[in-house]
C-alpha positions in Angstrom: 9.2 21.6 -12.0 6.9 20.5 -9.2 3.5 22.2 -8.8 2.7 23.8 -5.4 -0.5 22.7 -3.7 -2.2 26.0 -4.5 -1.4 25.5 -8.2 -2.7 22.0 -8.0 -6.0 23.0 -6.5 -6.4 25.8 -9.0 -6.1 23.2 -11.7 -8.6 21.1 -9.9 -11.1 24.0 -9.7 -10.6 24.7 -13.4 -11.2 21.1 -14.3 -14.3 21.0 -12.1 -15.7 24.1 -13.8 -15.0 22.6 -17.2 -17.0 19.5 -16.2 -19.8 21.6 -14.9 -20.0 23.7 -18.1 -20.1 20.4 -20.1 -22.9 18.9 -18.1 -25.8 17.6 -20.1 -29.1 19.5 -20.2 -31.1 16.5 -21.2 -34.3 15.5 -19.5 -36.2 12.2 -19.6 -40.0 12.6 -19.1 -41.7 9.3 -18.0 -45.5 9.0 -17.9 -47.9 6.4 -19.2 -50.3 9.2 -20.2 -49.3 10.6 -23.5 -51.0 14.0 -23.0 -48.9 14.6 -19.9 -45.7 13.5 -21.7 -46.4 15.8 -24.6 -47.3 18.8 -22.5 -44.3 18.6 -20.2 -41.8 17.9 -22.9 -43.1 20.8 -25.1 -42.8 23.2 -22.1 -39.3 22.0 -21.2 -38.1 22.4 -24.8 -39.2 26.0 -24.8 -36.9 26.4 -21.8 -33.9 25.2 -23.7 -33.8 21.6 -22.7 -33.4 18.5 -24.9 -36.2 16.2 -24.0 -36.9 12.5 -24.6 -40.0 10.6 -23.4 -40.8 7.1 -22.2 -44.3 5.6 -21.6 -43.3 3.1 -18.9 -40.8 2.2 -16.2 -39.2 -0.4 -18.5 -38.9 2.1 -21.3 -37.3 4.6 -19.0 -34.7 2.2 -17.8 -33.8 1.3 -21.4 -33.5 5.0 -22.3 -31.2 5.5 -19.3 -28.9 2.6 -20.3 -28.8 3.9 -23.9 -28.1 7.6 -23.1 -27.2 10.0 -20.4 -29.7 12.5 -18.9 -29.4 15.2 -16.2 -32.9 14.9 -14.9 -35.7 12.4 -15.0 -39.3 13.5 -14.4 -41.2 10.3 -13.6 -44.8 9.5 -12.8 -45.1 7.5 -9.5 -48.1 5.4 -10.5 -47.6 3.5 -13.8 -48.7 0.0 -15.0 -46.0 -2.6 -14.8 -42.8 -1.2 -13.3 -43.9 1.7 -11.0 -42.0 4.9 -10.5 -41.2 3.8 -7.0 -39.4 0.8 -8.5 -37.7 2.8 -11.2 -35.9 5.2 -8.7 -33.3 2.8 -7.2 -32.7 1.1 -10.6 -32.2 4.4 -12.3 -29.7 5.5 -9.7 -27.7 2.3 -10.2 -27.3 3.3 -13.8 -26.5 7.0 -13.0 -26.1 7.8 -9.4 -26.0 11.6 -10.2 -29.4 11.5 -12.0 -31.8 14.1 -10.6 -35.2 12.4 -10.2 -38.4 14.4 -9.8 -41.5 12.4 -9.1 -45.0 13.2 -10.3 -47.7 12.1 -7.9 -51.4 12.6 -7.1 -52.1 14.5 -3.8 -53.2 11.3 -2.1 -49.8 9.6 -3.0 -47.8 11.8 -0.7 -46.7 8.8 1.4 -45.5 7.0 -1.7 -43.7 10.1 -2.8 -41.9 10.3 0.6 -40.9 6.7 0.0 -39.5 7.7 -3.4 -37.5 10.5 -1.7 -36.0 8.0 0.8 -35.0 5.8 -2.2 -33.0 8.6 -3.8 -35.5 10.8 -5.7 -34.6 14.5 -5.5 -38.1 16.1 -5.4 -41.7 15.5 -6.1 -44.6 17.5 -7.6 -48.3 16.9 -7.3 -50.6 16.7 -10.3 -51.8 18.7 -12.0 -48.3 20.1 -12.4 -47.7 23.9 -12.3 -45.3 24.4 -15.2 -43.3 27.1 -13.4 -42.9 24.8 -10.4 -41.7 22.1 -12.8 -39.1 24.5 -14.2 -37.9 25.5 -10.7 -37.6 21.8 -9.6 -35.6 21.0 -12.8 -33.2 23.8 -12.2 -32.7 22.8 -8.6 -32.0 19.3 -9.7 -29.5 20.5 -12.3 -27.7 22.6 -9.7 -27.5 19.6 -7.4 -26.2 17.4 -10.2 -23.6 19.9 -11.2 -22.4 20.2 -7.6 -22.1 16.4 -7.4 -20.1 16.4 -10.6 -17.8 19.1 -9.3 -17.4 17.2 -6.0 -16.6 14.0 -7.8 -14.2 15.7 -10.1 -12.4 17.4 -7.2 -12.3 14.1 -5.3 -10.9 12.3 -8.3 -8.2 14.9 -9.0 -7.2 15.0 -5.3 -6.8 11.2 -5.3 -4.7 11.4 -8.4 -2.6 14.2 -6.9 -2.2 12.3 -3.7 -1.2 9.1 -5.6 1.3 11.1 -7.7 2.8 12.7 -4.6 2.9 9.3 -2.9 4.8 7.8 -5.9 7.2 10.7 -5.8 7.8 10.3 -2.1 8.4 6.6 -2.5 11.0 7.3 -5.1 12.7 9.8 -2.9 12.5 7.3 0.0 14.0 4.6 -2.1 16.8 7.0 -3.3 17.5 8.0 0.3 17.5 4.3 1.4 20.0 3.4 -1.4 22.2 6.4 -0.5 22.2 5.3 3.1 23.0 1.7 2.3 25.8 2.9 0.0 27.3 5.1 2.7 27.0 2.3 5.3 28.6 -0.3 2.9 31.4 2.1 2.3 32.1 2.1 6.0 31.8 -1.7 6.1 34.2 -2.1 3.1 36.7 0.2 4.7 36.5 -1.9 7.9 36.8 -5.2 6.0 39.7 -3.9 4.0 41.7 -3.7 7.2 41.2 -7.4 7.9 41.7 -10.0 5.2 39.7 -12.5 7.1 36.6 -10.3 7.1 36.5 -9.4 3.4 33.1 -10.2 1.9 31.7 -11.4 5.2 28.7 -8.9 5.2 27.9 -9.7 1.5 27.9 -13.5 2.2 25.8 -13.1 5.3 23.3 -11.0 3.4 22.9 -13.5 0.6 22.7 -16.6 2.9 20.2 -14.7 5.1 18.0 -13.8 2.2 18.1 -17.3 0.9 17.1 -18.6 4.3 14.2 -16.1 4.5 13.0 -17.2 1.0 13.2 -20.8 2.0 11.1 -20.0 5.1 8.4 -18.5 2.9 8.8 -14.8 3.9 7.3 -12.2 1.6 9.6 -10.6 -0.9 9.8 -7.3 1.1 10.9 -9.1 4.2 13.5 -11.1 2.3 14.9 -7.8 1.1 14.9 -6.4 4.7 16.9 -9.5 5.8 19.3 -9.0 2.9 19.7 -5.3 3.9 20.2 -6.2 7.5 22.9 -8.7 6.5 24.7 -6.1 4.6 24.7 -3.7 7.5 24.9 -6.1 10.5 28.5 -5.5 11.3 28.7 -1.7 10.6 29.3 -1.2 14.3 32.7 -2.9 14.1 34.0 0.3 12.6 34.2 1.4 16.3 36.1 -1.7 17.5 39.8 -1.5 18.0 41.8 -3.1 15.2 44.1 -4.8 17.7 41.1 -6.6 19.1 39.5 -7.4 15.7 42.8 -8.8 14.4 44.0 -10.6 17.5 45.3 -14.0 16.7 44.6 -15.6 20.1 41.7 -15.8 22.5 40.1 -12.6 23.6 40.1 -11.5 27.2 36.8 -10.8 29.0 37.4 -7.1 28.5 38.2 -7.5 24.8 35.1 -9.7 24.3 33.0 -7.1 26.0 34.5 -4.5 23.7 33.7 -6.7 20.6 30.1 -7.1 21.8 29.8 -3.3 21.8 29.7 -3.4 18.0 26.0 -4.2 18.1 25.3 -1.1 20.2 27.6 1.0 18.0 25.9 -0.2 14.8 22.4 0.6 16.2 23.7 4.1 17.2 24.9 4.6 13.6 21.8 3.3 12.0 19.1 4.5 14.5 18.4 7.8 12.8 17.7 6.0 9.6 14.1 4.9 10.5 13.3 4.4 6.8 15.3 1.2 6.9 12.3 -0.3 8.7 12.6 -3.8 10.3 16.1 -4.2 9.0 17.2 -2.1 12.1 15.6 -4.6 14.4 17.3 -7.5 12.6 20.7 -5.9 13.0 20.0 -5.4 16.7 19.0 -9.1 17.2 21.7 -10.8 15.1 23.7 -11.9 18.2 20.7 -12.9 20.3 20.6 -16.7 21.1 17.6 -18.9 21.0 18.2 -19.9 24.7 18.4 -16.2 25.8 22.2 -16.2 26.4 23.0 -13.8 23.6 23.4 -10.0 23.5 22.7 -7.1 23.7 19.3 -7.7 25.3 19.5 -11.4 26.3 16.0 -12.2 24.8 15.1 -15.7 23.9 13.0 -17.8 21.4 10.4 -16.0 19.4 10.9 -12.8 21.3 13.9 -12.5 18.9 12.8 -11.2 15.5 12.7 -13.8 12.8 15.1 -11.7 10.8 17.5 -11.6 13.7 17.3 -15.4 14.1 18.0 -15.9 10.4 21.0 -13.6 10.5 22.4 -15.5 13.6 22.4 -18.7 11.5 23.9 -17.0 8.4 26.5 -15.2 10.5 27.5 -18.4 12.4 27.8 -20.4 9.2 30.0 -17.8 7.4 32.2 -17.2 10.5 32.9 -21.0 10.9 33.5 -21.5 7.1 35.9 -18.5 6.9 39.6 -18.5 7.8 40.5 -16.5 10.9 43.9 -15.5 12.2 43.5 -18.1 15.0 42.1 -21.1 13.0 41.5 -22.6 9.6 38.0 -22.7 8.1 35.6 -25.6 8.7 34.1 -27.4 5.8 30.4 -26.7 5.0 29.4 -30.2 6.0 31.4 -30.1 9.3 29.9 -26.6 10.0 26.3 -27.9 9.5 27.1 -30.9 11.8 28.4 -28.6 14.5 25.5 -26.1 14.2 23.1 -28.9 14.5 24.3 -29.3 18.1 23.6 -25.6 18.6 19.9 -25.8 17.6 17.8 -24.9 20.6 20.8 -23.1 22.1 22.4 -20.7 19.7 20.0 -21.2 16.8 16.3 -21.3 16.0 15.7 -24.9 14.8 13.6 -23.6 11.9 16.4 -21.2 10.8 19.0 -24.1 11.0 16.8 -26.4 8.9 16.4 -23.8 6.2 20.2 -23.0 6.4 20.9 -26.7 5.7 18.7 -26.7 2.7 20.2 -23.5 1.3 23.8 -24.7 1.7 23.1 -28.1 0.3 21.4 -26.5 -2.7 24.7 -24.6 -3.3 23.5 -21.9 -5.6 24.7 -18.8 -3.7 27.8 -17.2 -5.4 30.9 -17.0 -3.2 29.3 -19.1 -0.4 30.8 -22.6 0.2 28.5 -25.5 -0.2 28.4 -29.3 0.1 29.3 -31.3 -3.0 
């Protein structure tokens, strides 16, 4: 059962609270003067904190790499690695670390620099212990809020990712159902004409092979294959007497046949999830020289998928038996189509077609050899 968004966000809030309750109350006190380290650490332990100490910037960074702390109280002026240098390095180790700097009154400018580097607060020496406690508690609150924010962000990302996967599954299922319904229409149409049986399947496979030969990405190859399967769906609206006519078509009949592209697009247009396959179906009767239909566009204004289908469709039409003629051999078909490059066909699509047919590894498609 799917969670509602409100249920999801309640789960997120619960998880964020859990993380906040588990937050570490561990403090690292860093100062090169042992008396200050001892005094501050003793005070903080009386307030319920677990405290570790470090006597230098290097020792502090080693402690941060070895263990996790909520807050670091760090002297600004130390021999070797100064507190000002420690701040950005410490935040690289734990970007949620609350850093409180200890500074002399005349180091206010340096303390401001530390704040700009990511420190949370600073206290002047000698430190008032109650001020220290208040600063530590503020730093803890800030850290817990950061943890909650990050937990919420992460869980939201996970939820969005999960919903996206589910939507993609639903989209794929819808696409498959759509294709299945369209193919049922095509099979019903092809069943009426012995000469058309298997035509859409062969065009799809030849078209996909051409797309692969041209180096198109896998997703585009599949769009070409899908468009090949659907390219003639509009013929369901063409009169059978015209489709099965054994002689030449009249001008009126040819105009009627050309309507199959428009009819096909009308059928498929609501199915925008089919993506670029819709454009390829629309363009599969456009000619390289601009004399095709339905839009009469030319050259690279025609989608590459449309140009590929034009080549695949022409090859299958010429190598298939029709009521008014016998099929041409694959070799004769390629010879004839060579004369149509730059007119009917994109030269690149023709060259790839020739390679695909000569290779001869597409089931049910005639080849040379």
